[in-house]
C-alpha positions in Angstrom: 0.4 0.4 0.1 1.5 3.3 -0.8 1.8 5.9 2.0 3.0 9.3 2.0 5.5 9.5 4.8 7.6 13.1 4.8 10.1 11.1 2.5 7.7 9.3 0.0 6.2 13.2 -0.2 10.4 14.5 -1.0 10.6 12.3 -3.4 7.4 12.8 -5.3 8.7 16.5 -5.2 12.5 15.7 -6.5 10.6 13.6 -9.7 8.2 16.2 -10.3 11.7 18.7 -10.6 13.7 16.1 -12.9 10.0 16.5 -15.1 11.0 19.9 -15.6 11.9 20.9 -19.1 13.7 23.6 -17.7 15.6 21.1 -15.4 16.7 18.9 -18.2 18.3 21.0 -20.1 20.2 22.6 -17.4 23.1 19.9 -16.6 23.5 21.7 -13.7 20.0 21.4 -12.5 19.8 17.4 -14.1 22.7 15.9 -11.8 21.5 17.9 -8.9 18.6 15.2 -8.7 20.8 11.5 -9.8 22.8 9.5 -7.1 26.2 9.4 -8.8 25.4 4.9 -8.7 22.5 7.0 -11.1 21.3 3.9 -14.2 18.4 3.7 -16.5 16.4 1.4 -18.6 14.8 3.8 -20.9 11.5 3.6 -22.4 13.6 3.3 -25.7 15.5 0.4 -24.4 18.6 2.4 -23.8 21.2 1.7 -21.0 22.0 4.6 -19.8 24.3 5.9 -16.4 24.1 9.4 -15.2 26.5 11.5 -17.2 25.2 9.9 -20.2 21.7 10.4 -19.4 23.0 14.3 -18.7 24.3 14.6 -21.9 21.7 13.0 -24.3 19.0 15.9 -22.3 21.1 18.5 -22.1 22.6 18.6 -25.4 19.3 17.9 -27.3 16.9 20.7 -25.6 14.0 19.3 -28.2 13.5 16.2 -26.7 12.6 17.9 -23.0 11.0 21.1 -23.6 7.5 20.0 -23.7 6.3 19.5 -20.4 6.0 15.5 -19.9 2.5 15.1 -18.5 2.0 12.2 -15.1 -0.2 10.6 -13.7 -1.2 7.3 -10.8 2.3 8.5 -9.2 2.2 5.8 -6.3 5.2 5.9 -4.1 6.0 3.6 -1.2 9.4 3.9 1.5 10.9 0.7 2.2 13.7 2.0 3.8 14.9 4.9 6.4 17.0 5.8 3.1 14.9 4.2 0.1 11.7 5.7 -1.5 9.9 3.5 -4.7 7.9 5.4 -7.2 5.7 4.8 -10.3 4.0 6.6 -11.8 2.6 7.2 -15.8 4.2 9.8 -18.5 2.8 10.7 -21.1 5.3 12.7 -23.3 4.7 13.7 -27.5 1.7 11.3 -27.2 4.5 8.6 -26.4 3.3 6.6 -23.2 5.3 4.9 -20.3 4.8 3.3 -17.0 7.6 4.1 -15.1 9.2 3.1 -12.1 11.7 5.1 -10.3 14.6 4.3 -6.8 15.4 7.3 -4.7 17.9 7.1 -1.6 18.8 9.7 0.4 22.6 10.7 0.0 24.4 12.7 1.2 20.6 14.4 3.4 19.5 14.8 -0.7 16.9 12.4 -2.3 18.6 11.3 -5.4 17.5 9.1 -7.9 19.6 6.0 -8.4 17.5 3.5 -10.6 14.8 4.5 -13.2 13.1 2.2 -15.9 10.6 3.0 -18.0 8.0 1.1 -19.9 6.4 2.0 -23.0 2.5 1.4 -23.6 0.0 2.0 -25.1 -3.9 2.9 -24.8 -5.7 -0.2 -26.2 -3.4 -2.5 -23.7 -4.7 -4.2 -20.8 -3.9 -1.9 -17.7 -4.3 -2.8 -14.0 -6.1 -0.6 -11.7 
């Protein structure tokens, strides 16, 4: 069951900042939200590390220039310093189920792991 602990709230706030166009085009702002050991399995099938995702997003501002819409955001605190978020995104009609692990690192909540899985509205979905 998802609960809204202060840690879950902090992770949700950080996730939403991470999705903002002004953050996704700034290496400093984007890097400030990513754990040094960040890894992502993208909806494209690409495996990203911290350096490669910062480069990809900030060197191609058209890719991240429009707001990404989110829905069904849920979170659960797995440990004192770990929060798991799940949600869906719509980015220019590209739909994806998302899963993020946020870790408290040196007093800040940073994205440690992320995975995106494409889906279509015709696909069966769970509640």
